[in-house]
C-alpha positions in Angstrom: -3.9 -54.6 9.1 -6.1 -55.0 12.1 -3.3 -54.1 14.5 -2.7 -50.7 12.9 -3.2 -47.8 15.2 -4.0 -44.2 14.5 -1.7 -41.5 15.9 -3.1 -39.9 19.0 -5.3 -36.8 19.1 -8.8 -35.8 17.9 -10.0 -37.4 14.7 -6.9 -39.5 14.2 -4.8 -36.6 12.9 -1.6 -37.6 11.2 1.7 -36.6 12.6 2.9 -35.4 9.2 0.2 -32.7 9.0 1.5 -29.3 10.1 -0.2 -27.8 13.2 -1.0 -24.3 11.9 -3.8 -22.3 13.4 -7.0 -22.3 11.3 -6.7 -18.6 10.6 -3.2 -18.9 9.3 -4.3 -21.8 7.0 -7.3 -19.9 5.7 -5.2 -16.7 5.3 -2.6 -18.6 3.2 -5.3 -20.0 1.0 -7.0 -16.6 0.6 -3.7 -15.0 -0.3 -3.2 -17.6 -3.1 -6.7 -17.2 -4.4 -6.7 -13.4 -4.4 -3.2 -13.2 -6.0 -4.4 -15.5 -8.8 -7.5 -13.5 -9.3 -5.6 -10.2 -9.4 -3.7 -11.5 -12.4 -7.0 -12.1 -14.2 -8.4 -8.6 -13.4 -7.9 -6.1 -16.2 -7.4 -2.9 -14.1 -4.3 -0.7 -14.6 -4.4 0.4 -11.0 -3.6 -3.2 -9.9 -0.7 -3.9 -12.3 2.1 -3.4 -9.7 0.3 -4.7 -6.7 1.3 -7.8 -4.7 -0.5 -9.3 -1.8 1.9 -9.6 1.1 -0.2 -11.2 3.8 -3.7 -11.8 5.1 -4.9 -11.8 8.7 -8.2 -13.6 9.3 -10.2 -13.1 12.5 -11.0 -16.3 14.4 -14.7 -16.3 13.4 -13.8 -15.9 9.7 -16.0 -12.8 9.5 -13.2 -10.5 8.2 -9.9 -10.8 6.4 -7.4 -8.0 6.4 -5.6 -8.2 3.1 -2.2 -6.4 3.1 -0.6 -5.3 -0.2 2.4 -3.5 -1.4 3.2 -1.9 -4.8 6.0 -0.2 -6.6 4.0 3.0 -6.5 4.6 3.2 -2.7 2.4 5.4 -0.5 1.4 7.6 -3.3 -0.5 4.8 -5.0 -2.3 3.5 -1.9 -5.5 5.4 -2.2 -6.0 4.3 -5.8 -5.1 0.7 -5.0 -7.5 0.5 -2.1 -10.2 2.0 -4.3 -9.5 -0.5 -7.1 -9.5 -3.5 -4.7 -12.7 -2.2 -3.3 -14.2 -2.0 -6.8 -13.3 -5.7 -7.3 -14.1 -6.9 -3.8 -17.3 -8.8 -4.9 -15.5 -10.6 -7.7 -12.7 -11.6 -5.3 -15.1 -12.8 -2.6 -17.0 -14.8 -5.2 -13.8 -16.4 -6.4 -13.0 -17.3 -2.7 -16.4 -18.7 -2.2 -16.0 -21.0 -5.2 -12.6 -22.3 -4.2 -12.8 -22.9 -0.5 -15.1 -25.1 1.5 -16.4 -22.9 4.3 -19.8 -21.9 5.6 -19.0 -18.3 5.0 -16.6 -16.1 3.1 -14.9 -13.4 5.1 -15.4 -9.8 4.1 -12.2 -8.5 2.6 -10.6 -5.3 4.1 -7.6 -4.0 2.1 -4.7 -2.2 3.7 -1.2 -1.2 2.7 1.5 -3.4 4.3 3.2 -0.9 6.6 5.6 -3.5 8.0 7.3 -3.9 4.6 7.6 -0.2 4.2 9.1 0.2 7.7 11.6 -2.4 6.8 12.5 -0.7 3.6 13.0 2.6 5.5 15.3 0.9 8.0 17.3 -0.7 5.2 17.6 2.7 3.5 18.8 4.4 6.7 21.4 1.6 7.3 22.6 1.9 3.7 23.1 5.6 3.9 24.9 5.3 7.3 27.2 2.7 5.8 27.9 5.0 2.8 28.6 7.9 5.1 31.0 5.8 7.2 32.8 4.5 4.1 33.2 8.1 2.9 34.6 9.2 6.3 37.1 6.3 6.3 38.2 7.0 2.8 38.6 10.7 3.5 40.7 10.1 6.7 42.9 7.4 5.1 46.4 8.7 4.3 47.1 9.2 0.6 49.9 6.8 -0.4 50.5 8.6 -3.8 51.4 5.6 -5.8 
């Protein structure tokens, strides 16, 4: 196989390998590790919490961990506190599972994008219901 050539690019990268930015790849890995670890943590404050996304800075110094829960905004403070209480455990789990020179510091935040989308959906549904009622009220009664 002496005539076999590597695909172009640095380090002979394969064309089948997705070209995602490093931060996105690290974020996806961190999300999986943190979600798995949350299942193992015995803390009632975290029962209804899901990790929705992670943004990692380019230097891998900090990772913003976005979450959502069925408790909504009312539960955010307790969830941030609980996640903070378990930060060291989560970071140790990350350090064990990824090959990196350093583990980013985790910063927990509610996912406001998901909540905004839910509010928009709620508004659209109420408008649709209002329009349907208006149409039904203005339709002539056929009196079958």
